[in-house]
C-alpha positions as CSV (number, residue, x, y, z in Angstrom):
1,M,93.7,240.4,-11.3
2,N,92.3,240.5,-7.8
3,L,91.6,237.3,-6.0
4,S,91.4,238.8,-2.6
5,P,88.6,238.0,-0.2
6,R,85.7,240.4,0.2
7,G,84.3,241.8,3.4
8,N,85.9,241.6,6.9
9,D,87.0,238.0,6.8
10,R,90.7,238.8,7.2
11,V,92.5,241.1,9.6
12,V,95.2,243.1,7.9
13,P,98.1,244.4,10.0
14,D,98.3,248.2,10.0
15,P,101.8,249.0,8.6
16,R,101.7,252.0,11.0
17,S,101.7,249.7,14.1
18,A,104.8,249.0,16.2
19,A,104.8,245.4,15.1
20,C,105.3,246.5,11.5
21,T,108.4,248.5,12.4
22,E,110.3,245.8,14.3
23,G,113.4,244.5,12.6
24,D,113.8,247.3,10.2
25,N,117.5,247.8,10.8
26,G,117.2,250.9,13.0
27,L,114.7,252.7,10.8
28,S,111.8,252.3,13.1
29,E,111.9,255.8,14.5
30,L,112.1,257.3,11.0
31,S,109.2,255.1,9.8
32,A,107.1,256.1,12.8
33,A,107.7,259.8,12.2
34,I,106.7,259.4,8.5
35,W,103.5,257.5,9.3
36,C,102.5,260.0,12.0
37,D,102.3,262.6,9.2
38,T,100.5,260.4,6.7
39,P,96.7,260.5,6.4
40,P,94.8,257.3,7.3
41,M,94.7,254.6,4.7
42,T,91.7,254.6,2.4
43,D,89.5,251.6,1.8
44,D,91.2,250.9,-1.5
45,E,94.6,251.0,0.1
46,L,93.4,248.6,2.8
47,R,92.1,246.3,0.2
48,I,95.4,246.4,-1.7
49,A,97.2,245.6,1.6
50,A,94.8,242.7,2.2
51,D,95.5,241.4,-1.3
52,I,99.3,241.5,-0.8
53,A,99.1,239.9,2.7
54,W,96.8,237.1,1.4
55,A,98.9,236.4,-1.6
56,A,102.1,236.3,0.6
57,E,100.5,233.8,2.9
58,L,99.6,231.5,0.0
59,G,102.9,231.9,-1.8
60,L,101.3,233.8,-4.7
61,D,103.5,236.9,-4.5
62,D,106.0,235.5,-7.1
63,P,106.7,238.2,-9.8
64,E,105.5,235.7,-12.4
65,W,102.0,235.8,-11.0
66,P,101.4,239.4,-9.9
67,V,98.3,240.5,-8.0
68,E,97.0,243.7,-9.6
69,A,96.2,246.6,-7.3
70,N,92.9,247.6,-8.9
71,D,89.7,245.7,-8.9
72,D,89.2,245.7,-12.7
73,G,87.4,242.4,-13.3
74,P,87.7,238.7,-12.8
75,P,91.0,236.9,-13.4
76,D,91.9,235.5,-16.8
77,S,90.4,232.1,-17.2
78,D,93.7,230.8,-18.6
79,T,95.6,232.0,-15.6
80,V,93.5,230.7,-12.7
81,P,94.2,226.9,-13.4
82,Q,97.9,227.6,-13.2
83,I,97.5,229.7,-10.0
84,V,95.5,226.8,-8.5
85,A,98.1,224.3,-9.5
86,D,100.8,226.3,-7.8
87,C,99.0,226.4,-4.5
88,P,100.8,224.6,-1.7
89,S,97.7,222.6,-0.5
90,P,94.3,221.4,-1.9
91,G,92.6,223.7,0.7
92,D,94.4,226.7,-0.6
93,A,93.6,225.7,-4.2
94,A,89.9,225.5,-3.3
95,D,90.1,228.9,-1.7
96,V,91.6,230.4,-4.9
97,A,89.0,228.8,-7.1
98,L,86.1,229.9,-4.9
99,R,87.3,233.5,-4.8
100,S,87.8,233.4,-8.5
101,L,84.3,232.2,-8.9
102,E,83.0,235.0,-6.7
103,A,84.9,237.5,-8.8
104,V,83.4,236.2,-12.0
105,S,79.9,236.2,-10.6
106,R,80.3,239.7,-9.4
107,E,81.6,240.9,-12.8
108,R,78.7,239.2,-14.5
109,R,76.2,241.1,-12.3
110,R,78.0,244.4,-13.0
111,A,77.9,243.7,-16.7
112,A,74.1,243.0,-16.5
113,A,73.5,246.3,-14.7
114,E,75.6,248.2,-17.2
115,E,73.7,246.5,-20.1
116,S,70.4,247.6,-18.6
117,R,71.7,251.1,-18.0
118,L,72.9,251.4,-21.7
119,I,69.5,250.1,-23.0
120,A,67.6,252.7,-21.0
121,H,70.1,255.4,-22.1
122,I,69.7,254.6,-25.8
123,L,65.9,254.7,-25.5
124,D,66.0,257.9,-23.6
125,E,68.3,259.5,-26.2
126,A,66.0,258.2,-29.0
127,T,63.1,260.2,-27.6
128,A,65.3,263.2,-26.9
129,H,66.8,263.2,-30.4
130,P,64.5,261.3,-32.7
131,E,66.1,262.5,-36.0
132,P,68.5,259.5,-36.5
133,W,65.5,257.1,-36.1
134,V,62.6,258.7,-37.9
135,G,64.1,261.6,-39.9
136,P,63.4,265.3,-39.7
137,D,60.4,266.8,-38.0
138,P,57.7,267.2,-40.7
139,T,55.9,269.8,-38.6
140,L,58.7,272.3,-39.3
141,D,57.8,272.2,-43.0
142,L,54.9,274.7,-43.4
143,D,54.0,273.3,-46.8
144,A,53.8,269.6,-45.7
145,E,50.4,268.0,-45.3
146,D,49.7,265.0,-43.1
147,T,47.8,262.3,-44.9
148,R,46.2,261.2,-41.6
149,R,45.1,264.8,-40.9
150,R,46.8,264.9,-37.5
151,R,47.5,268.1,-35.5
152,A,51.1,269.1,-35.1
153,A,51.1,268.1,-31.4
154,A,49.8,264.6,-32.3
155,I,52.5,264.3,-35.1
156,R,55.3,265.2,-32.7
157,R,53.9,262.8,-30.0
158,D,53.7,259.9,-32.5
159,R,57.1,260.8,-33.9
160,L,58.7,260.3,-30.4
161,D,56.9,257.1,-29.9
162,M,58.0,255.7,-33.2
163,A,61.6,256.8,-32.6
164,E,61.6,254.8,-29.3
165,R,60.0,251.8,-31.1
166,A,62.7,252.0,-33.8
167,A,65.5,252.0,-31.2
168,V,63.9,249.1,-29.3
169,A,63.8,247.1,-32.5
170,E,67.4,248.0,-33.2
171,I,68.6,246.8,-29.8
172,A,66.5,243.6,-29.9
173,V,67.9,242.6,-33.3
174,R,71.5,243.3,-32.4
175,L,71.3,241.5,-29.0
176,R,69.0,238.7,-30.3
177,I,66.4,239.3,-27.6
178,S,62.8,240.2,-27.8
179,E,61.5,243.8,-28.0
180,Q,59.5,243.1,-24.8
181,T,62.7,242.2,-23.0
182,V,64.4,245.4,-24.2
183,R,61.5,247.5,-22.8
184,I,61.4,245.5,-19.5
185,R,65.2,246.0,-19.0
186,A,64.9,249.7,-19.7
187,D,62.0,250.1,-17.4
188,Q,63.7,248.2,-14.6
189,A,66.8,250.3,-14.9
190,R,64.8,253.5,-14.7
191,T,62.7,252.3,-11.8
192,L,65.8,251.3,-9.8
193,Q,67.6,254.5,-10.5
194,S,64.7,256.7,-9.6
195,R,63.0,254.8,-6.8
196,C,65.6,252.4,-5.4
197,P,69.0,254.1,-5.5
198,S,70.4,251.8,-2.8
199,T,69.5,248.6,-4.6
200,W,70.7,250.1,-7.9
201,A,74.1,250.8,-6.2
202,T,74.4,247.2,-4.9
203,Y,73.4,245.9,-8.4
204,V,76.1,248.1,-10.1
205,A,78.6,246.9,-7.6
206,G,77.8,243.3,-8.3
207,D,76.4,242.5,-4.9
208,T,72.8,242.0,-6.1
209,S,71.8,239.3,-8.6
210,E,69.8,240.0,-11.7
211,R,66.7,238.2,-10.3
212,Q,66.8,240.2,-7.1
213,A,67.2,243.5,-9.0
214,S,64.4,242.5,-11.4
215,E,62.0,241.6,-8.6
216,T,62.9,244.8,-6.7
217,A,62.1,246.9,-9.8
218,R,58.8,245.1,-10.4
219,L,57.6,245.6,-6.8
220,A,58.8,249.2,-6.6
221,A,57.0,250.0,-9.8
222,S,53.8,248.9,-8.2
223,L,54.1,251.4,-5.4
224,P,52.1,254.7,-5.7
225,D,53.8,257.2,-8.0
226,D,53.6,260.1,-5.4
227,D,54.7,258.2,-2.3
228,A,58.5,258.9,-2.0
229,A,58.5,257.7,1.6
230,A,57.2,254.3,0.5
231,W,59.9,254.1,-2.2
232,Q,62.7,254.9,0.4
233,A,61.4,252.4,3.0
234,F,61.1,249.7,0.4
235,D,64.5,250.4,-1.1
236,E,66.3,250.3,2.2
237,G,64.7,247.0,3.2
238,A,65.1,245.4,-0.2
239,A,68.8,246.4,-0.5
240,D,69.5,244.8,2.9
241,R,67.6,241.6,2.1
242,A,69.1,241.3,-1.4
243,R,72.6,241.0,0.1
244,R,71.6,238.3,2.6
245,L,68.9,236.1,0.9
246,T,68.7,233.8,-2.0
247,P,66.5,235.0,-4.9
248,A,63.6,232.7,-4.0
249,R,63.5,233.7,-0.3
250,F,64.2,237.4,-1.3
251,A,61.1,237.4,-3.5
252,V,58.9,236.3,-0.6
253,S,60.4,238.7,1.8
254,A,60.3,241.6,-0.6
255,R,56.6,241.0,-1.4
256,A,55.9,241.1,2.4
257,L,57.9,244.3,2.7
258,R,56.0,245.9,-0.2
259,E,52.7,245.1,1.5
260,R,53.9,246.9,4.7
261,V,55.0,250.1,3.0
262,H,52.2,250.4,0.4
263,G,50.0,253.4,1.0
264,E,46.9,252.1,-0.8
265,S,44.3,249.7,0.5
266,L,44.4,246.1,-0.7
267,E,40.8,246.6,-2.1
268,E,41.9,249.4,-4.4
269,R,45.0,247.5,-5.5
270,H,42.9,244.3,-6.2
271,R,40.4,246.2,-8.4
272,R,43.3,247.6,-10.4
273,A,45.2,244.3,-10.6
274,A,42.1,242.4,-11.8
275,R,42.2,244.3,-15.0
276,D,45.4,242.3,-16.0
277,R,43.6,239.0,-15.8
278,G,44.1,236.7,-18.8
279,V,44.9,233.3,-20.1
280,W,47.9,232.3,-22.3
281,L,49.6,229.3,-23.7
282,T,53.3,228.3,-23.6
283,A,54.6,225.6,-25.8
284,E,56.5,222.8,-24.0
285,L,58.5,219.7,-25.3
286,D,57.2,216.5,-26.7
287,G,53.7,217.6,-27.8
288,M,52.8,219.3,-24.5
289,A,51.9,222.8,-23.6
290,T,51.3,224.8,-20.4
291,L,48.0,226.7,-20.1
292,T,48.3,229.6,-17.6
293,A,45.4,231.7,-16.2
294,L,45.9,234.9,-14.1
295,L,42.7,235.2,-12.1
296,P,41.4,236.8,-8.9
297,A,42.6,234.7,-6.0
298,D,39.1,233.6,-4.9
299,R,38.1,232.4,-8.3
300,A,41.5,230.7,-8.9
301,H,41.1,228.8,-5.6
302,V,37.5,227.8,-6.4
303,A,38.6,226.5,-9.8
304,M,41.5,224.6,-8.3
305,S,39.3,223.2,-5.6
306,R,36.8,221.9,-8.2
307,I,39.6,220.3,-10.3
308,D,41.1,218.7,-7.2
309,R,37.8,217.4,-6.0
310,A,37.1,215.7,-9.4
311,A,40.6,214.3,-9.5
312,R,40.3,212.8,-6.0
313,H,36.9,211.3,-6.8
314,L,38.4,209.6,-9.8
315,A,41.4,208.4,-7.8
316,S,39.0,206.2,-5.7
317,V,37.8,204.4,-8.8
318,P,39.0,200.8,-8.9
319,D,41.9,200.1,-11.3
320,E,42.7,203.8,-11.7
321,D,46.5,204.0,-12.1
322,R,47.0,207.7,-12.9
323,T,48.7,209.9,-10.3
324,L,46.7,212.7,-8.6
325,A,48.7,215.3,-10.7
326,Q,47.7,213.5,-13.9
327,L,44.1,213.3,-12.8
328,R,44.0,217.0,-12.1
329,A,45.4,217.8,-15.5
330,D,42.9,215.5,-17.2
331,A,40.0,216.9,-15.2
332,C,41.0,220.4,-16.0
333,A,41.2,219.6,-19.7
334,Q,37.8,217.9,-19.6
335,M,36.1,220.8,-17.9
336,L,37.5,223.3,-20.4
337,T,36.9,221.3,-23.6
338,E,33.6,219.6,-22.9
339,D,30.2,221.3,-23.1
340,A,29.6,222.8,-19.7
341,A,26.0,221.5,-19.6
342,T,27.3,217.9,-19.6
343,L,30.0,218.1,-17.0
344,G,27.7,217.0,-14.2
345,E,27.0,213.8,-16.2
346,T,30.6,212.8,-16.6
347,Q,31.6,209.7,-14.6
348,T,35.0,209.1,-16.1
349,I,37.7,211.3,-17.7
350,P,39.8,209.9,-20.5
351,S,43.6,209.8,-20.4
352,P,45.6,211.3,-23.3
353,E,47.3,207.9,-23.7
354,T,43.9,206.2,-24.5
355,A,41.9,209.0,-26.1
356,P,43.3,208.5,-29.7
357,D,42.4,204.8,-29.6
358,A,38.9,205.6,-28.4
359,H,38.4,208.0,-31.2
360,R,39.6,205.6,-33.8
361,D,37.3,202.9,-32.4
362,G,34.4,205.2,-33.3
363,G,33.4,206.6,-29.9
364,D,34.5,208.0,-26.5
365,Q,35.0,206.1,-23.4
366,P,31.8,205.0,-21.6
367,G,30.2,207.7,-19.5
368,V,32.2,210.6,-21.0
369,A,30.3,213.4,-22.6
370,P,31.3,213.5,-26.3
371,R,30.2,217.0,-27.1
372,R,33.0,219.6,-27.4
373,A,32.9,223.3,-27.5
374,A,33.4,224.8,-30.9
375,A,37.0,225.8,-31.6
376,S,39.2,226.5,-34.6
377,I,42.7,225.2,-35.0
378,V,45.0,225.0,-38.0
379,V,47.0,221.8,-38.6
380,T,49.3,221.2,-41.6
381,V,49.6,217.5,-42.3
382,P,51.6,216.1,-45.2
383,A,49.4,214.1,-47.5
384,L,51.7,211.0,-47.4
385,T,51.6,211.2,-43.6
386,L,47.8,211.0,-43.6
387,L,48.0,208.0,-45.9
388,G,50.5,206.3,-43.6
389,E,53.3,206.4,-46.2
390,S,55.5,208.9,-44.4
391,D,56.6,209.7,-40.9
392,D,57.0,213.4,-41.5
393,P,55.4,215.2,-38.5
394,A,52.3,217.4,-38.7
395,V,52.5,221.0,-37.5
396,L,50.0,222.6,-35.1
397,D,49.8,226.3,-35.9
398,G,51.4,228.4,-33.2
399,Y,53.0,225.4,-31.5
400,G,55.0,223.2,-33.8
401,P,55.4,219.4,-34.5
402,I,52.8,217.1,-33.0
403,D,52.6,213.3,-32.9
404,L,51.0,211.5,-35.8
405,D,48.2,209.9,-33.8
406,T,47.0,213.3,-32.7
407,A,47.3,214.7,-36.2
408,R,45.4,211.8,-37.8
409,R,42.7,212.1,-35.1
410,L,42.3,215.8,-35.8
411,A,42.1,215.2,-39.5
412,G,39.4,212.6,-39.0
413,E,37.4,215.0,-36.9
414,A,37.7,217.9,-39.3
415,T,34.4,219.2,-40.6
416,S,36.0,221.1,-43.5
417,W,39.3,221.4,-45.4
418,V,41.2,224.2,-47.1
419,R,42.9,223.3,-50.3
420,L,46.1,225.1,-51.5
421,L,46.7,224.6,-55.2
422,T,50.4,224.3,-56.1
423,H,52.3,223.6,-59.3
424,P,52.4,219.8,-59.9
425,V,56.2,219.7,-60.4
426,T,57.8,222.6,-58.6
427,G,55.2,222.8,-55.7
428,A,55.1,226.6,-56.0
429,P,51.8,228.2,-55.3
430,L,49.7,229.1,-58.4
431,A,49.0,232.8,-58.9
432,L,45.8,233.6,-57.0
433,D,45.3,237.4,-57.6
434,R,47.6,239.7,-59.4
435,T,45.2,242.4,-60.5
436,T,43.6,243.9,-57.4
437,Y,44.8,245.6,-54.2
438,R,42.7,243.5,-51.8
439,V,44.3,240.3,-50.5
440,T,42.0,237.4,-51.1
441,A,41.2,234.9,-48.3
442,A,43.0,232.1,-50.3
443,L,46.1,234.2,-50.8
444,R,46.1,235.1,-47.1
445,R,45.9,231.4,-46.3
446,W,48.9,230.6,-48.5
447,L,50.9,233.4,-47.0
448,G,50.1,231.9,-43.5
449,V,51.8,228.7,-44.7
450,T,54.8,230.1,-46.3
451,S,55.4,232.8,-43.6
452,P,53.7,231.5,-40.4
453,T,54.8,234.5,-38.4
454,C,55.5,238.2,-38.8
455,I,58.6,238.5,-41.0
456,F,60.4,241.1,-38.8
457,P,63.4,239.5,-37.1
458,G,62.5,238.1,-33.6
459,C,58.8,238.6,-33.9
460,G,56.7,235.5,-33.3
461,R,53.2,236.9,-33.8
462,S,51.1,234.5,-35.9
463,A,50.5,235.5,-39.5
464,R,46.7,235.1,-38.8
465,A,47.0,238.2,-36.6
466,C,49.2,240.2,-38.9
467,D,48.6,242.8,-41.6
468,I,49.5,241.7,-45.2
469,D,52.0,244.3,-46.4
470,H,53.0,245.1,-50.0
471,L,56.8,245.3,-50.0
472,T,56.6,247.4,-53.1
473,A,53.6,249.7,-52.5
474,W,50.6,249.3,-54.7
475,A,50.7,253.0,-55.6
476,D,54.3,252.4,-56.9
477,G,53.4,249.5,-59.1
478,G,53.6,246.7,-56.6
479,R,51.3,243.7,-57.3
480,T,49.1,241.7,-55.0
481,D,50.8,238.3,-55.3
482,V,52.9,236.0,-53.3
483,D,56.1,237.6,-54.6
484,N,55.2,241.1,-53.2
485,L,53.3,240.3,-50.0
486,E,54.5,239.4,-46.5
487,P,52.7,239.3,-43.1
488,E,53.8,242.0,-40.6
489,C,52.2,242.5,-37.2
490,R,50.6,245.9,-36.8
491,H,53.5,247.2,-34.6
492,H,56.2,246.3,-37.2
493,H,54.0,247.4,-40.1
494,R,53.9,250.9,-38.6
495,L,57.6,250.6,-37.8
496,R,58.3,249.9,-41.5
497,H,56.3,252.9,-42.8
498,E,56.9,255.5,-40.0
499,T,60.6,255.0,-39.2
500,A,63.8,254.3,-41.1
501,W,63.5,250.5,-40.9
502,T,63.4,249.2,-44.5
503,P,62.8,245.7,-45.8
504,T,64.3,244.5,-49.1
505,R,63.5,241.3,-51.0
506,D,66.2,239.5,-53.0
507,A,64.8,238.9,-56.4
508,Q,66.8,235.6,-56.8
509,T,66.3,234.0,-53.4
510,G,63.2,235.7,-52.2
511,V,64.8,236.4,-48.8
512,V,63.7,239.6,-47.1
513,T,66.5,241.6,-45.5
514,W,65.8,244.3,-43.0
515,R,68.0,247.4,-42.7
516,S,67.9,249.3,-39.4
517,P,67.9,253.1,-39.1
518,R,71.6,252.8,-38.0
519,G,72.6,250.7,-41.0
520,N,72.5,247.2,-39.5
521,E,71.3,244.5,-41.9
522,T,69.5,241.5,-40.6
523,E,67.8,238.6,-42.4
524,P,64.4,237.3,-41.1
525,D,64.3,234.4,-38.8
526,P,64.2,230.9,-40.3
527,P,60.8,229.2,-40.3
528,P,59.9,228.2,-36.7
529,F,58.9,224.6,-37.6
């Protein structure tokens, strides 16, 4: 193990100096002659000498606790406490623990870099040698016919794409991470290796954090593809900043550096970036959610200014006890959920704490426009909960459990209901359609309840946005019923039919197990709610 300090924070005596040869029982002249003919010490030799000198100063050079010459990783976690306990003073013990912490942190960064490198390597190999993932090339068989009537070039192109998809899914399932994360990690490794070799070197050495490497790759990927000079300038500046700044400050500095070296005008970049605008929802704890919008900066500032102006106006109302942050949130929700034509008439904005009571009393708060924009949401509410006989939570589709007040209010406002008929004793769904290929709307609704997301491991796409797949093909005698149908998103539906990924349903338990192209078997995720 190597607990030596890093950098130039310790001066190591050169064993070739006169001071090192004093008191050697008359051997100083012989030693001097030997050192004169010896090449200069390498960096590794100097580091080993520093380790030995540092250990000797702290009394750690006892044979029972050797200091290894090579830098092959952090010290054993079971060994460090004993080393710390044997230190002559609390200050020395603190130094040992801190250097051990630095070694562990550096090793973690190295491991993260190697993990990204391996991910990129596996995906690159999958496209270079697709046979293990998608089988032999069908275009080599002159008698084969493509059911989709594609040309040979299109078949080969799709084959490489599906091989990479199969490999991405394999890595995601084995590491228990999302497929998107796998692709991001691979792209980041490729970008750093090709555009930012200096930053990649510091990342591999453990001197750059994962966050800094990730931000560097993200910014470098946004530089023009044909501007090698911009890549080099950005890499040199980013590598230097990554060694000296915290991740948060590095992100600000790296973005400024990217602006300086970018060869395209800001107008051109803005037009291209505006294509990525969007809105998305992130589930939070305790019945809350975060609504995020990526907008052009001018529109985002106008929207925020309008929300802030409404919130500050409401803050001046007597007896208003909500904070400005709460008022901004309520104003934003009001603007998005109320009819735009009535916003100018709104004098007050309800608080979530009082809105359920107002609805149960038969109306909204005074002055609040009651009309709401049409929207469709799916809430599953146990019947006994609706009747007040149970505390089992309701489930909001795509989010999870919600409080009972909100569930009862939504049920009271519902303009229509969907009934799912089940067996009166077992609760199993009654057969809805076993004779036709087409999946009925009622059967699709039931599958959305029993399998709320795509059944591929790790996929969270809602069943409403999925294809309904026959596990046993209709052409092979498979029936259109709940025992032979499962939702699969379009991506995993294609993965199932165009690669060596194979699902198998257990006849006794009904559990679907997925077998990867390389033989790894994985059960689907448990129900999200």
